[in-house]
N, C-alpha and C positions, 0 to 999 in steps of 0.2 A: 524262383528261392534258390540259392544256392543251395547244393547236394549235404544234407543232414546228417551227423551220423549219431546216437546218442544213446546213452545206455539206462535199461532202470528194473528194479525189482519189480514182480508181480504181485498183484493186489489179491489177494483170493476169497473169492463171494464167502459171506457170514463168517469173516474173520481172516486170520493172519495165517498162511503155509507156507515155509521155507521154502522157496524153489531150488534153491542150492544142493537142499537134502533130496537125493535124487529117486527116482525108483529104478535104480541100479544097482544091479547084483555083484555081488565079490567076483572076481575074476572072467566077468563079461568083457567080451571083444567088443571094439569100437567097429564101427562100420560108418565113414563120414563119405559127404555129398560133395558137393560143389560147396563153396565157403562156409565151411566147417571145419577149423580146427580142435587142437583140447580145447585153446584159451577162449574161443570166437565162434560166433553163430553169425554170420553176414544173412540180412534181410533185406528187401528190396520192397519200396512202395512209389508210389505217385500223389500228389494231392491239385486240385486246382488253386495253387499261391497267387496267381494273377487270374485276369479274364473277368469273362460274365459272371461266373459264379465264384469269385475269390472267399465270399462267405465263405463255404467248405472249406476254406484251408486248413480252419479252427482243428474238423475231424484228425487231416494229418498231425497237425500240432502235437494233438492230445496223444496219437501213436508216438511219437519221436520220445513228447517227455514223459509216457508210461514206461520206455526202454530204459530212459535216464535212469527212471526211478530204479528200476527192475537193477542193474546195474551197479548203484549205489548199495544197493543191498545184496551184493555177491552175483548175482546175475545167475543163471538157469545152469543149474546142476556144474555150477565152479568156469561158469562160459558167460563171458561176456555178449549182450546182443550190439550186434554194430547193422543198427537200419539206416540203411540212405535212404531220404526222405527226394526226391525231385518233384520240380512242377511241372505239372500237364496242362493247366489253364483252363481245364475242363473242356480239351480239345482232342477228338480223336485221334487223327492226326500224331498229333503232337504226344498222346500218352501213348501209342505204342512206338513213337519213337525213342521215349524213355524208357519205355519198358525192354525194350530190344536193350539197349546200353546196361541196365539192370543186368541182364541176362547174359550178355553176351559178351559184355568188358569187365562188368563190377563184378560177375559169377556170381552171383545170390543163390541160396538154397531156396528159396522160396519166397515168393509179392506175400506182403502181410497187406491183404484185402482193403481195395482202395475204396472209397466211397463213392456211387452214382452210378447209374444205367449207363450212360452212353461212355464215360471212361472204359469201364469192365466189358461189356460191350465188343469196345476194339480193338480189345486182347483178350480176350475170350478163345476165338481160335488158335491165336499163335501159339499161347502160354500151355492151351493142350496140347499142339503138335511138338511143343519142346518137353512135354512131360514135367512142367516146373507148377505146383500148386500155387493156386492163387487162392488164401487161406481166410474165408470169413471174408467176404465182399459185402461190401454193404448198399444194397438193392435190394426192392422189393422186386425186382423184372423175373418173372416166371424163367425164361428164358436159360436162366443161371442153374436152376435146378433140374440138370439132364444129366444126368449118373454117366446114364447107357452111350450119350456121345461127347460129352463132356467131363468126364472123369476127373483133371484136375482143377476143374474150377467147383469150388467150394461156397456158396453161401450163406448169410447170416441174417437174416431180417424180414420180418411179416411180409409175404409177398403183398403187391398193391391190389393183386385181386380179390384174394380173402379181405382187404380191407376196402375196397369198395362194396362186396357183397356186404357184409355187416352194416357200412352205410346205407343199403338199399333195406334192409331187413328192417333197418330202424326208421324210416322212413311208412312203408310199410306199416308199422306197426302203430306210428303215432299219428300217422299224415295220409292215409291210403288217397287219397285224391288230390296229392300236390299237385304243383305247375313245378318243373325241375327246369332248372337253368343248368350248363358245366362251361366251365371255360378249362381247358386241358393244355398242358405241354405241348407239342407236336412232337411227341419221342416215345422211347417206347414207356419210360412211365407216366405219364399221363394219358397212352394208348389202354395201358394193364389198368389203371383205373376206373378208367371207361367201361371198359369191359367189365368187371369186375362189378359195376353201378347196374350194367345193363341184366349181367346173367341174374342179380341180385331182386331184381324188377321182374325179371321173367315175361312174360306174354303183356302185363301191362305198361311195361318201361317205353313202346313206340310212343303210348297215348300220355303218357307222365312227362316227358322228355320234349318240351316246346322247341329247344334249342341247345346245341353242344359249337361251341366256338371254340379253334384253337388258338394257339401262339406259339411265336418261336424264342426260341434263347437268347436270342440274340435283338429280340426286341425291343425299343425301348421304354414302351409300356404299352399297358394293355387296356386303357381306359374306353377307348372307343369298343372292344370287346364287352366290358361293362354294362353301356351305355345299350349297346343292344340285346343283350339279355335281361336287363331291365324292362323292354318293350314288349317282352312276350307275354308280362303279365305273370312272370314265376314267381314262387311265393317260398320258392326254394332251390339256393344256389349250392355249388358244388365248387370250389376252386383245388384242381389238380396239378398243383404247378410250384415252384422253389420260392424260400420265403419273399422273394423280393417284389416279384410281381403279386405275391399274396398280399404281401402289405400294400402295394397297391392296390390291390380291388376292396378290398377292407375301407380303406381313402373313400374311394369314388363311390361304394358304396353307400357311405356316411355322405356321403357329400348331397350321394341324389335322392336322401332320403327315402332310399328301399330300405325296407326289415324284411328280409328273409331269413329264411331259418337257415344258418350260412356252417357248412361246413370247410374243414380244410383237409387236405391232404398230411400225412402223418410228419414229411419232410418240411414241409411249410409249416409246423407249429411249436417252435421254439419260441417260447415269448420274447427273449433277447434279440434275435432276429429278425421274427417278424409282427410282432404284437404291438411290441414299445415304438418300435417305429411308425407302427400304423396308427397307435397311438389304442393305450387302456380301455377306455373309455368308448370307443368307438370296436374293441372287439370284446367286447362282454356277449356272452351267450354261444360265442363261436363253438362249435363240435369238432372232433377229430377223432381219431384211437390214437392209445395209447400202452404203452408196456414199459417204458421205464420212468424212473422218478426222478423229478425235478428239483436241483439243487437246493430251491431257495424254497422250498415247498413249508411252509412251519409244521406240517402233519408229520413229516419225515426226517425231518432237520436232526433227531438225537438216534436214528438212525444208526449202526455201526459203518453200514457200505456208505453212508452217504458223509458219517463224518472223517472219513476214510479220504472218500472223493476232495472234499471243502481242503483239506489238509493236502491232499495231492495238486490241487489246483495251486492253491497258497503259495506250496514249494516250488514246484514246477511249471505252471501257466501263471506268475505271477501278473501280467498283462490280461486274463480272461475275465470275463464280465459271464458269472458267475447262472446269469438268466437266460444264456446262451448256451442253448442245449445240445448246441452240433457237437459239442466236444466228448462229450457221454460215450454216443454210439463208438469212438475211436477209443475210448478208454474200453469199454466194454471188449472191442475188438482185439486190444494188443491184451488185454488179458486172457483171452480164449486163446490167443497164438501161445502165450505163457505157458497156460496148462497143457497144450500137444506138444512144446518142445519139452519140457520136463518128463512127460510121460515117455518121448521119446528115449529117454536116458541115452546112451552113448549109440544107439541105433539111429544117428542123424541123416537119413539116408531121405530122398525127395520122395521115396515109394512108402517109408516108414509114416512119415512127416503125412502123407497123404490118406495112409491106413489108421492113425490115431485121429483126424481131423475129422473123420467121416465113420467113426465109431463111439458116439460121443453116448456116453450112458448119461440119465438126468442129472443136470448139474444148474446151481442158483448162480449167474454170474452177478456181479456189483453192477449197484444200480438198478436193478428190472423188479420190478413189482412182484408181493410176493404169488407163488401161483406160476410166477414165469420160469418153466425148467428147459432149459436148452437138451437136447436129442435129436441124434439124425441116426442113418444105418445108409451102408452102402447102395441099396437100392432108391433109398432118399434122402435126399442132403436138409431137406429141410429140417431148420432147428426149432424155428419158433411154432407154438402149438396154441398159441392164445394171447388175447388182447383185451383192453377194455377202452368202450366208449366213455368219452368225457367232455366236460362245458368249463370254459374258460368265465370264471366270475368275477375278472377283474384284477385278481391278483394272483390265482394259480389253476391251474386244472381241476377240477371235481369230475371223480369216478361217477359214469351214468349206469346204474346197473349191476351186474358179476362178472366175471371173467367170460367171455366169448372163447370157446374152443373153436378155434378157426378148421381143425381138423373135422368137423360135424357138419361146415358150412355148403349148403346146397344150393343151387342157382333155384330162384321163385318160380 
């Protein structure tokens, strides 16, 4: 996708707050970093607009659309946001190449955190060395919460390890004698989920996990792995992978007549991107973790933030299928970046962007479930502290139990 420059006004959680009315004191001196003028703040990002993970390109489109909305509403503190979004094809070398272009040629103030473990891993060392904030990247890889070694890399997503532990706790409480099969993507995403599951199961895990099979992002299909996993006699299946392969797995499980308790990773739990392609009738009963609202859920359809999101999508992403939740974290990412830029006032330096982005006080972002408050500190960048398990009923995700405090999760 050609580089895109869009501008939008921020939508503030639980209501509308004008970003153009700054936290700026009269007479306050202006301090600008790269990419900033009295009229503009230049940001950069990349997304998989092509390649094997192109379905995630919607995330980048949502970022661009959000800042277009922000600009239409007057910008942030009187400045328009110039977001340059390039295609990384979900390829690590390509991601590093386009990120260098953004930093060294486009001279952006900061990177608007991109989606994906592999892309963010590819640029982690480079951006940290250059002291360019990678603000609120969307990946649950634990490697990104490392303020001591990588202070310029700021994540915004519940960790995959924590999700794996929560899944394990649920299995131990409902079926302590479960026989577990695992399909996982052979990268940090899949391995972190698997590690969390193993930690949560504790010493019992060695006997409970019958087989863990991996696959590559470039594989055409995972049907052989599903057949092998069924042959183990497992009654519980975890798919720690992306939507394309999760959908394949759901279809194959159904075709085989296998009826395991079936879990999906959160990254593959989009109704539009996974369950509808797999067949909603085949997806009934699947479990996952959630912290975001689903735009098409009738239970939350009248919530003010959901109404704002639907109106945003109608006006700025008219081709978006609302059931595709992939756009929601891109929307939240842009909201959080806009919030940080607002707080920066006229001190729009990379140092202050980092400072404001790593001193978050509890904030309810739009499209998050009630009780999900984001906060972090300079010693712990992890901003999520809760999530909920849920089950698909054929139409929507239904919560199971109360909110899980992820700060309290311990291994089994």
